[in-house]
Every structure is written in C-alpha cells, then in structure tokens.
N, C-alpha and C positions, 0 to 999 in steps of 0.2 A: 644637700646642696647648700652652699653658704648663701645667706640672704644678701640682698643687694647692698644694703648699708654697710655691712661688714666687709663685703667684697670691695666696695668703694674705698674703704679705709685701708685695706690691705694693699691695694694697688697704687696708693698715693706715694709720691716721692717725699720721703719724710721731711727733708729740709724745706719743702714747699707746703707742708701740711696746712698752714694757716691761710693759704691763698685759694684752696679749693672751695667749691660750692658747699655750704653747710647743709647737706641733704638731710641729716638727722634732725637738725633744728627745724627746718622747714616742714618736714614730714609731721613732726609733733605739732607744729602750728596749724597745719591743715586739720589735724584731728581735733585740736582745740576749737577751731572755727566751727566744725561740725557740731560739737557739743554746745557751743554758745548759741548757734542758730536754732538748735533743737529746743533750748529753753527760752528762746526769744530775747537773749541778752545782746544780740547784735544783728544787724540786717545785712543782706547779701551785698548791697552796694558798698557798705563799709569794708566788708571782707575783700571785695574786689580791689578797692583802692589800697588797702593795707598790704595785701599780698603782692600787688604790683610794685609798691614801693620797696618792699622787702626783697623782691626778686631783682629789681633795678640795682639795689645796693650790692647784692651778691655778684651780679654780672659785672658791675663797675670794678669791684675788687679783683675779679679775675682778669678783666681787660687791662687794668693799670699794671698789674703784675706782668701780664703778657708783653705789654709795651716796654716795660723796664727790662725784661729779659731779652727782648729783641734788640734793644739799645746796647746791651752788654755784648751780644753776639756781633752786632754791627761794629762795635769798637774793636773787638778782637780781630774781625775780618780786615778792618782798616790797618791795624798794626801788621798783620800778616801780609797785607798788600804792599806795605812799605818794604818789608823784608824781601818780598818776592822781587820788587823793582830793583833793589840793590843786588840781589842774587843774579839777576839777568845780566848784570855788567860782568861779573866774574862767577860763572856757574860752577858749582862743585856738586858732585853726585851725592855725597853724604848729606849736604845741606838741603838739596832738593828733596831727598827722601824725608828728612825731618820736617820740612815745610809741608809736604804732602800729608804727612801724618798729623800735623797740627791742624790742617784744614779738615781732615777726617774727624779730629777731635771736636771741632766746632759743629760738624755735621751730626755727630753723636749727641751733642748737647741740644742741638735743634730738634733732634728726634725725641729727646726727653720732653722738650717744650711742646711738641706736637701731641705727644701722648698726654700731657697735662691738659691740653685743650680738648682732646678727645674725651677724656674722663669727665670733664666739666660739661661738655656738650651732652653726654649721656645723662648725667645727673640732672641737667636742666630739662631735657625732654621728659625724663622720668617724673620729676616733680610736677611739671605742667600737666601731664596726663593723669597723675595721681589726683591732682586737684580737680581736674575735669570729671574723674570717676566719682568723686565725692559730691560735686555740686552741679553736675550737668555739663555737657560738652560745649561750653561757650567761653571759658576763660582763655584757653589757648587761642581760639579764634580772635578774641579781643586783644590779647597781648601781642600776638604776632602781627596783627593788622596795624596796631598803633606803634610798634617798635621796629619791625623788620625793615620797612622802607623809609623810615625817618632819616633825614640827612645826618643826624648825629647818632645813628643806631650803634649801640654797643652789642646788641644781640648778634649783628652780622659778624662782629669780631670773633665771637665764640663759635658760631656755627659755620662761618665761611672763611675763617683764618685770614682776614684781610691783612695784607702787608707782609706775610711770611714768604710769599713768592719771591720777593726781592732778595731775601737772605738765601733762599735755595738757589736762585740764579747766580748770586755772587760766588757761593761755594762751588757750584758746578763749573762755572767759567774758569775759575782759578785752578781747580783740580785738572780741568781739561788742558789748560796751558802748561801744566807741569808734567803732563804725560810725555812719555818717550815718543817723540813725533818723527824720529829719523829724518830730521831736516825739514819737516813740513812746518809751515807757520800758520796753518789753518786753526780756527777756533771752533768752539762748540756751535757757534752760530752758522757754521758752514756745513752743518749736518745735511745729508748723512755721510759726507766725506770723512768726518772724524767723530764717530759716536763715542760718547763717554760711558764707559762701563765700570761702575764701582758699586760694590754691594751696599755701602752706606748711603750713597746717593740714591740708589734704587729704593732703599727702605724709606728714605725721607720722602721721595716722590710718591711712594705708595701711601704713606700716611697723609700727605697733602690731598691726594685724590680721594681718600676715604672721607676726609673732612668736607670736601667740596662736592662729593658725589660725582667727581669727574669720571668719565667713562671712555671706552674705546669700542671698536667693533666687537671684539670677543666678549667684553663685559656686557654690552648691550644685548648681544645675541643670547648670552647665557641667562639673562634675566627672564627670557621667555620660558625657561624650564622651571622657574621658581624653586631652584635648588639652592639652599642656604650656603653661601660661600665662606662665611665666618672669617673674614679677612681683616681682623683687628688684632694683630700680634702685639706682644710686649715691645717696648721701645727699643730694646737691644735684643735681637733674636738671633740665636745661633742656629745653625742648620738643623732642619727637621729631618728625622729619618722617615723613610717611606713606610706607609701603612702595610703591614704584612698581609692584610686581607685583600689587597689590591692585586689583580692579575690582568695584564693588558689584553690578552685574548678574550677573557671573560667580559671586559668592558666593550671590546669590539663586537662581541656577540649580542650584548645588550643594545648597542647602537644599530646593529643589523636587524634586530627584532623591531626596533622603533621604525626603521626605514621600511621594512616589509609590511608592517601593519598599516602605515600611512598609504603605501601603494595599494594595499588591499582595500582600504577605505574608499579611495577615490578612483580606482580603476573601473568601477562599475558606473560612475556618474554619467559618462557620455552615452551609455547604451541602456541604462536602467529603464527608460521610457519605452524603447523598442522591445525590450525583453518583456515588460509588463503587458504591452498590447499583443505580443505574440502568444501570450498565455491567456488571452481573453479579458484582460483587465484594462482599465483606463490608463492613459499615458501618465496621468498625475499620480498614479499609485507608485511611481518611481520615488516619491517622497517617503513612503512607508518602506520601500525596498532599501533605500539608502539609510533611512533613519533607524531601521531595525537593529543595525549594528550599534548605534548609539544607545538605544534602549537597553540592550544587554550590557553595554559598557557601564551604565549607571551602577549595576550590581557588581560586575566583575572588578571594578576599581577598588571596591571595599574589600572583597575577599582576597584579591591579589596583594593589596597593601598589608592586610593582616598576615597573609602567608609569608610575605617577605621578612617578617620578624624572625622566622625560623629557617628559611631556606630561600635561595635564589634559583638554584638549578631546577628543583622540582616544579615550581610555578612556570618556568620557561618551557620545560618539557610538556607540561599540561597545555600551555598556551599553543604550542606548535601543533600538538595532536588535534586539539579542538578546531584550530584554524584549518588544518588539513581536511578534516571531516566537513567543516562548514563550506569550504570552497568546492568540495566534491558534490555536496548537496546542491549548491548553487548552479554548478555546471550541469548536473543531471536533471534539474527541474524542467528543462526544455523538452527532453525526450519523454519524461514522465507527464508532461503537460499539466503541471501542478504549481499554481502560484503559492500554495501553502509550503511546498518543499523549498521554493525559492526564498520565501521569507524566513523559514526555519534555518536555512543555510546561512543567511545573513545574521540571524540571531546567534548562531553558533560562533560565527566570526567575532561578534561583539563579546561573547563570553570568553574569548581567547585574548582579550586586550590586556597585555602585560605591561602597559606604560607605567603603572604604579611601581612595578618591580624594577623597570629600567631606571626610573627616577631615583628609587631608593638605593639601588646599587651605587649610583654616582654619588649620592649624598652620604652614604654610610661607608663605602669601601674605597673610594678614590681619594688619594692624599690631597691635602690642601693645595699643594703647588701645581697640581694638574687638574684640579676640580673645575676651575674656570674653563679650561679647554674642553674638558669632558662635557660640561654643561652646554657649551656652544656646539659641540659635536652632536649632542642630543637634539638640539633645536635644528641644526643643519640637516640631520638625518630626516627629521620630520618634514622640513621644507622640501628637501630633495624628493622624498617619497610622495609628497603632495603634488609635485610637478611631474614626476615620472609616471604616476598612476594614470592620469588622463592621456599622457603622451603614449604610453604603452597600449592603452585601449585603442588609440587612433591607428596604431600599427597592425592591430589584429583584425584586419579587414579581409578575411578569407572564409571559405566555406567548404567543408568536406565531411565525409562520414567514415568512421572505422567501426565495423560491425554495426551495432545499433546505436552507436553514440554519435551525436551531431556536434561538429566543431564549427562554430561561426562567430561573428562579432559579439554575439550575446553570451555564448557559453565559454569562449576561449579565455576571458578574464578569470573565470573560476578554475579552469584546467591549469592555466599558467601559474596561478597563485598556489594551487594545491601542490604542484611539482616544486615550487619555490620553498614552500614550508616543509616539504619532505626532505629536501636537501639541507635546509636549515637545521632540522631536527637531527640529522646524521652529524652535521658539523658540531652542533651543540653537545651531543653525547660524547664526541671524541675530544673536544677542546676545552669545554667549560670546567673551571675549577671552583668548587664550592668554598667560599671563605669560611674561616672558623668563626662560629657564633659564640660569644661569651655567655656564661650562665646569666640568668635573669638578675640574680642579686648582685653580680659583679659587673653588670653591663655598663652602668654609669661610670664606675671607677676605671674600667678598661678603656672606655672612650676618652676619659679625661687624661689618662696616662699616655695614650697613643697620639693624642691630638692636642697640642699646646693651646690652640685657639679656643677649644671648647672648655678648657679649665677656667677661662675668664668669663664664660657663660653670660649672665645677665649684664655684666659690665660692658664687655666689648661687643656683644651682640646688639647693644643698645642703638647704635647708629644705623644698623641694617635691620634690626628687629624692633617690634613695637615696644613701647614702654607703658602701655595701658595695663592696668590690673583688671582681673575679672571681677564680676559683681560680688563673688564670694571672697576673693582675695583682698578686696579693699578693706576688710576687717583685720588683715594680717599686718603686723608690724614687721617691716622688712629688715630690721636690725635684730630680729629674734624675739622682740616683745610682742605682746598681744594688745590689740586696741581695746579689748574688753567689750566688743559689741556683738558677740554671738558665741555659740557653743561649738562652731565648726572650725575654729582657727587651727587646731592641731592637724585636722584633715587637710586643710587648705594650704598648710605650710609647704607641702610637697609641690615642687615645680616640675614633677615628672610629666611625660606626655599624657594627654587626655586619653581616656579609654572608651569614649562613646561619642556618637554624633551629637547627642544632646549636650554633653560637656563642651564639645568643640563649639557648638552654636552659642553657648553662653559666653564664650570668649570673644564673640564677634562684636566689636564696637561699631558705632555708626560709620566711622571712616572705613573700616574693613568691609562692612556691608555695602557701602557705596562702591568700593573697588570690585567687589564680587558682582554687583549689579552691572558695572561697566563691562566686566569680562563676559557676563551673560549676554549683554547687548551686542558686543562685537562678534561673538560666536554665532548668535542668532542671525545677525545681518549677513555674515559670511556664508552661513549654511544656506540661507534663502538664495543668495546670489549663485552659489555653486550648484546646489541640488536641482534648482528649477531651470538651469541654463539650457539643458537639452530641449525641454518642452517649450520654453520661451523662444529660443532661436529657431526652432522648427516651425512654430506657429507664425512668427513675425517675418522671418527671413528665409525660411526653407533650408537652413544649414544642414549639412551632412554630419554624420558622426565624427568624421575626421576633422571638420571645421570646428565643431564643439570641443574636441580633444585639444586642438591647437590653441584655442582661446583659453581653456582652463590651464593648460600647461604653461602658457605665457604668463598668466596670473601667478602661478606658483614660482616661476623663475624670478619674479620681481622681489621675492622675499629677501634673499641675501644682499642684493645691491641696495635695497632700501635700508636694511639694517646697517650696512657699511656707512651710508650717508648719515643716518641719524646717530649711530653709535660714535662715529669718529668726529662729527662736526656739530650737528644740531643740538645734541644733548649736552655739549659743553658750552653752548651759547645761551641756552635757556634752562630754567628749572624744570624738573620733571613734571611738576603740577601744571606749568604753563603749556608744555608739550601735550600733556594729557587733555586739557581743556580744548586746545586747538585741534587735536586729532579727533575728539568727539564731534566738534563742530564740522570738520571736514567729512566725517562719516555721515553726518546728517545731510550735508550738501550732496554727497554722492547718492544717498537714498532719495532725496527730493528730485535730483536730476534724472533718476531712473523711472519716475512715474510717466505713464502714457495718458496724458489728459487732453491737450488741445490739438496737437499736430500728429501727423503720421509718424509712427515709431520708426526710427532709422538705426542702422548699424552703428554709425559714429556715436549717437546718443547712448546706445546700450553699452558699447565698449568703453567709452570715456567715463560714463557714470560708474560702471562696474569697476574700472581701474581705480578711480578716485576712492570708491568705497573700500575696495580690497586693500590698497596701499595704506590708506589712513587707518584701517583696522589693524594692519600689521604693526604700524608705528605705535598705535594705541596699546596693543598687547604688550609690547616691551616695557613702556613706562608704567602701564597699569600694574603689571606683575612686580616691577621694581618697587613701586609705592606700596603694593600689597605686602611684600616681604618686610617693608620698613614699619608698617603700622600694625602688623599682625603680632599676636602674642607669641613670645618665645616658646611657649609650651606647644605651639602648633608647628614648630620647626622640625619635629621628629616624631617618631611613633606611627601607629597605624592611621589615626585620624589627624593627619598633618595638613598644613596649608596647601601643599601640592594636591592632596586628595580633594580638599574642599573646592579648589579652583577647577580641578578636573570635573568634579560633579556638576559645578555650575555651568561649565562649558558644554558638557555632555547633555545636560538637561536642556540647554538652549538649542542644541542641535536636534534633540528629540522633538521639542515643541515646534521648531521651524519646519522640520520634515512633515510632521503631522498637519501643520497649517497648509502646506503645499497640497497634500492629498485632499484635505477637506475643502480647500478653495477650488480644487479641480471639479467638484460637483456643481459649481456655479458656472463652469464653462471656461475654456482656455482664453477667451477674450478678456475676462476680468481677472485672470489668475495673477498677473503681474501686480496690479494695483492692490488687490486684496492681500497678497502676501507682504507687500512693502509697507502697508499701513501699520501693522503691529511693530515692524522694525522702526518706523519713524516715531511712534508713540514711546517706545522703550528708550530710543536714543534721546529724545527731548527730555524724558524723565531723568535719564542719567546725567544729562548736562545740568539740569536744575539741581539734582542731588550733589553734583560735584561743586557747584557754586556754594552750596550750604556748608560743605565740609572743606572748602578750599584751603583755609588757613590752618587746618589741623594736619595738612599734608606737608608742613614746613620741615 
C-alpha cells in the first residue's frame, strides 16, 4: 500500500501543487523536534509555539488560495448570470443547452476545489495526530481550542468549508431555472414541487456534506452499524460498476438473521423472572438467564468474524443450527425442571450470534452506492427485532400441553424461535449465494480494483477514519523513509488489518478508548433498564407480563423516530461532539431520576426516567459510533479484529456485567435491587462524561 505522503502527492491537482499543506516538510519537522527534545536542545513550550506558527502559515496559505478560487468561480457565475438574463428575453434551445453546460463546468471546477479542501483537511488532521503521537495527546487539544472558535478562525475555513455554500446555491438555482419546466415558473426554493436532479450537483453536495459531516436519517442510522462507508470519491467520478460479490437475496438473509437474533435476545425479557422462579430459582436469576446469551456472544463474535474471512454461508448455517438447538433446550427446560438446561440453552443461543458476519457482509460485499442503505437496514432490523421481541412475548399468553411438552408464556418464546430458525435455515440453504473470495495474496489488489474509494485508502478515509499512528508506526516515515528510531520499521510499514486482539488494543488511542468507554456505559445502562424491568415493575407496581412487554416494545419503537429527528435535524445544527456530551448528560439525568430514595416509587417516575435514559442512549450510540469511526485507526476498518468487533465486544461485555450485577444484587433483596444496580451505571456515566471533557477537542 502506498504511504500517505506519496498518496497525498499523487492525488494533488498539479497546477495547484504549491498551495497544498506541506505534509512532508511538517512531518520531518516533527521528527526533528523529537530529536532536539531528546538531547535537550529545545523545550516543549518552544516546540508548541513554533509548530503552531508553522501550522498557522500552512493553513493561511490554503485559505487564501481557497478564497481566491471562490472569487474566480463567483466571477464566472456573475458573467453567466448576465448571459442568462439576456437569454431569458429571447430564449434559444441551443444557447440554453450551452449555458447549462457552462454552469456544469463551474460545478465541476467547484468539485475540484472541494476535493482540494478535503485533501488538506485530511493532511491537517494527520499531522496534528502525528504530533500528538510523538509528544503526548495535548497539542490538538490546545490548537483546536485556541483556533476553532476564534472569530478570525482560518481552521474553520479548511474543516468547515465556510462560504462555499453560497457558490453551490448559485449554481443549483441557475441550473434549476434552466430546466425544462413545461411552463412552470417555480424555482428550486419551491421544493419539493421542482426538485433539481443533476449528477454534478449531487456530487458537489455530497462533497460539501463530507466536509461538514452533514447527515440525514439514513446516514445517522447507518452510523450505529459502525460499517465503514468510504464515501470520499475522486472529484470527478464516473459511474461505478456493481460489486460482483453482491447478491440482494443474500443481503436480505443477513438482515433477516440480524432481526431474528434481536427478537431471540429480547423475547425472553418479560418472562425470564417467572421462568426462573418456576424452576426454583430467585426472580433475579433472570439477569443470568438474559445475560448468558451475551456471555457466549463475547466469544462467538471473534470466531464468527474470523470465519467470515473465508465464508459467509457456512457461519450462517452454523448460527441457525446452534440457535435452533439453543431455543429447543430453553423450551424443554420447563418440563425437565432444570435451570441448568435453561442457562445452557441461552448459552447456545449466544454461540449462534452471527452479527459479525452480517456486518462483514455489508462492509465487504455490498457496493458503495447501496452500502449506506444496507447499513441503515442492519440497524433498522436490530431496532425492529428489539421492539418485536417483547411484543411477541406479550402475545404468547396461553397454556396447553402436547404429549409431555408444556406450552405456556415461559416456554413458548423458545418454541416460536426454534421454529423461526428452522424456517430461516431452509430459506438460507435455498437462496443464499456465497460470494467469491479472492486469494489471500490478491485480496488487497482485488478490493482496490473493484472499489475506487478504497484505492484512495489513507487519503480519503482520513475524514471518516482516524489519522493517529500506532505506537510502533510512529517510527515509520509515511513517505517511504524510515525515521531510524527502531528495528521494526519494515514490519510496521504494512498497513494491513491487525491480526490479534493485542495488536488491535495497541492501536487504541485515548480518544478511541473514551469512545469505547462511552459505548460500554450506554450498553450497560440500557441492559440494566431492560433486563430488570420485569422484576422491578412486578415488585413496585404489580405489572403483568403483558404490561412489561408493552413497556419494552414501546421503548423499542422509539428508536427509528428518534433517529429521524436527530439524523435529519439535530445533527445538522450541532457538532457530533456537542451532541455526544449532551446525550451523556441526559443519560445521567435519566439514571438519577430512576433512583428510589425519598418518595414512594411511582409508575410515571419509572416510565419517564426510563424513556429519558433509553432515548438519550440511542442518540448517544449514533454519535458515539460516528466519532469512533472517525478517530479509529484505518487498520481497524477491515479484517477479523476490526472496529466493529471491538465495539461489539465492549457492548457485549457491558451487557454481561450488567446482567451479572442484577443477579448478584438480587441476593440483597428486591427492595434495594433498583438502587444497587443503578449506582454502577451512574458511576460509569459520570466517569465517561469526565473522560469526554478531557478528550473533547481531539474529537474535532
């Protein structure tokens, strides 16, 4: 793979070469600083001031050129506007076509300018994080804090494309006016009456959105999947051919697997306490019953992720069989009067968790143009399964026997899911098409040739991928030279996916660790809320299984509306890091409001506090994973030990600990269960808020 410095040079527009950030020079200066500090020839304060001044000069060079080019584009638009005004008096079809093409020419040049800004933004973030890697993670914090919000900020010009929106608007409006309106005099401002559809304008808007991290419902929803979208194409992109590995029915089967697994996870929540007591255990053993699935998932995520390097079909078949057996064991535990069989059945269900395969199929096999929709489908399937699971449990309120088998509200979830997985297995065997796996040595080349976005790797992934170097990679010269600071440079020159959990852990910077902590916290808080709901509501309010099911299903139903609101509006009004911090605070408020301290515990208190906690956690999950994908090393975007696996492990571990906490707290009595389980949630939440404040400016 070509090193970043060389890739940067290759992607430059040659006539503008002198106006790009001088990444190579600044990288060498960072290395010189390290050497001078080591021998005591310079102090850190001088380094900070000198490098800040150097960076200011580089950014000013970029910004002044950007403003100059914007002025040239504005001048061209002004002249075209005069021609258009004259043409409106005596319209001629040929001249209208020429004028429209002239506007498209301006749009194509604007696209080049946006690409220029993108490359410089990537280089800027790259050099900031390289500096942090050398000297501790404080320079970016200082630089962003002093520059980003200053009234004369030039940093905002590079990272937020200030002023370009006006040029985009002028091109869009005039192209809209020149459309064949069949007598209509509406403008683009009267949308949706007259939508403007032009590939060049769409490409420009896409580039603008990437620079500003603007989002929509689909984009925000897809962020929950932590599937790398790689949406940084070349400035002028011809149509991409579909990936031959993609098969729609196979994608549908992966989404169905995701949906059924989430139904399987939550269908037992309303009845797990009753099932436990019917087998002679305490009601709070429901924590272990629910959490057993998550315990097994800690391990299954790893081997399914590794298995998906070689096949997608076989892991899905194995998953379906294991889940079928696990649900049969869960259903039969009642007649066998065995809590051990019950727990073993749930463990089997966890060993069948193929979410890593579902995520990898979307990431590796779905073409770029549909990957966003597929990622959103993955999250929607999960949310729908989460809502349908408890709702289905609420409907299974019947009791009968067939031979020696008992069918009641406790066992029916197991029987229903066993039948569902059997049908799924048949469908899978009939309809799934295994994609062609390239040979190991040709894998990187094959991906690059089939996917134009991946050929730009470190350069274009820079805005959505992290730009931090690993502790070993900091010795590597990214232009192909060696820093001469160790003997492992040759080995570390490879930017291939990591091959072990240890190697993945070494790539985790403080910013990444904080985001994983936040993910752990929100999953812990949500699991406590959901898993103990049946015990808490029975103790305090005497709710029936159906009432608990309705409450849990209602929480699940909020997922999509909340994501529509945040993705379409809130995320475009505030920065991700602002939403992140606000959401953490709201989760904390929800936790605090849930405590039973002074007054009699009431249904409104429980429902409102639970709703605040759940909704805030859902919002938090979207921005948290978006930021995680941005600060995570690009080496964690693919392979077995990828960022998706790390976040899954963090979330699964949180669920395991939360469910274990519920069971352990049950030994203290149901009267203190609520407060005892909420206390760790509060401590972890406060800790994550503090950690976020310390890394806040590194999330810029």
